[in-house]
C-alpha positions in Angstrom: 0.0 0.0 0.0 1.2 3.5 -0.9 0.5 6.1 2.0 -0.1 9.7 1.1 2.1 12.2 2.8 0.5 15.2 4.5 1.9 18.5 3.2 2.6 20.6 6.4 4.6 23.4 4.7 2.8 26.8 5.3 4.4 28.6 2.4 2.0 29.9 -0.2 2.1 28.1 -3.6 4.2 29.9 -6.2 2.2 32.3 -8.5 2.6 32.1 -12.2 4.5 34.8 -14.0 1.4 36.5 -15.4 -0.6 36.8 -12.2 -0.7 40.0 -10.1 -1.2 40.1 -6.4 -4.9 40.1 -5.3 -4.5 43.1 -2.9 -2.0 45.8 -2.1 0.3 44.6 0.6 1.9 47.6 2.4 2.6 45.7 5.6 0.3 48.1 7.6 -2.9 46.1 7.0 -2.6 44.1 10.2 -1.6 47.2 12.3 -4.6 49.2 10.9 -6.9 46.2 11.6 -5.7 46.1 15.2 -6.2 49.8 15.6 -9.7 49.5 14.1 -10.4 46.8 16.6 -9.3 49.0 19.5 -11.3 51.9 18.2 -14.5 49.9 17.6 -14.4 48.5 21.1 -13.6 51.9 22.6 -16.5 53.5 20.6 -18.8 50.7 21.7 -17.9 51.0 25.3 -18.4 54.8 25.2 -21.8 54.6 23.5 -23.0 52.1 26.2 -21.4 54.1 29.0 -23.3 57.2 27.7 -26.4 55.7 29.1 -25.3 56.7 32.6 -24.8 60.3 31.6 -28.0 61.1 29.8 -31.7 60.6 30.4 -33.1 57.4 29.0 -34.8 58.2 25.7 -35.4 56.3 22.6 -32.4 58.0 20.9 -30.0 57.2 23.8 -31.2 53.5 23.8 -30.7 53.3 20.0 -27.2 54.8 20.4 -26.4 52.2 23.2 -27.7 49.5 20.8 -25.3 50.7 18.1 -22.6 50.6 20.7 -23.3 47.0 21.5 -23.1 46.2 17.7 -19.8 48.1 17.5 -18.5 45.9 20.5 -19.5 42.8 18.6 -17.9 43.9 15.5 -14.8 44.9 17.4 -14.6 41.2 18.6 -15.2 40.1 14.9 -12.3 42.4 13.7 -9.9 40.2 15.8 -10.2 37.7 13.0 -9.3 37.9 9.4 -12.6 38.2 7.5 -13.3 41.2 5.4 -17.0 41.2 6.2 -16.4 42.5 9.7 -14.4 45.4 8.2 -17.2 46.3 5.8 -19.9 46.1 8.5 -17.8 48.2 10.9 -17.6 50.8 8.1 -21.3 50.7 7.7 -22.2 51.0 11.4 -19.6 53.7 12.0 -20.7 55.8 9.0 -24.4 55.4 9.9 -23.8 56.9 13.4 -21.5 59.7 12.3 -23.3 63.0 12.9 -20.5 65.4 12.6 -22.7 68.0 10.9 -25.5 67.8 13.5 -24.6 68.8 17.1 -26.4 66.6 19.5 -26.0 67.2 23.2 -26.4 63.6 24.3 -23.4 62.3 22.2 -20.0 63.6 23.3 -17.8 65.2 20.6 -15.0 62.6 21.3 -17.4 59.9 19.8 -17.3 61.7 16.4 -13.6 61.9 16.5 -13.2 58.2 17.4 -15.7 57.2 14.7 -13.8 59.2 12.0 -10.6 57.5 13.1 -12.4 54.1 13.0 -13.7 54.7 9.6 -10.3 55.7 8.2 -8.4 52.8 9.8 -11.1 50.3 8.9 -11.1 51.5 5.3 -7.3 51.3 5.1 -7.4 47.8 6.6 -10.0 46.8 4.0 -8.0 48.1 1.1 -4.7 46.6 2.3 -5.9 43.2 3.6 -5.3 40.1 1.6 
């Protein structure tokens, strides 16, 4: 009987001469993904913690719910899937009200969400 050998080498297969790389690899993709993870978790915690500072209204509960979604997406950003980056961009963009001043949302949340959008977009572009 001939036994098959298991290939354990983790090097990627060689690409043919005519193929181009699938994505831009600048080396900062992993760092920007980790930064997006930290910012998503920070923004989610601040959105939930805002419940202790403002009266309970429908808008403040919706903002806290969006914070919980950001927390879950921050946990998802610890992986390697692009879907969590895309969903984080959608949720952060949907909650970004830099043109409307709302007294129940601190200004620091807008700054964190702008940073989150930029780092998540950069990680989405540079990821493999």
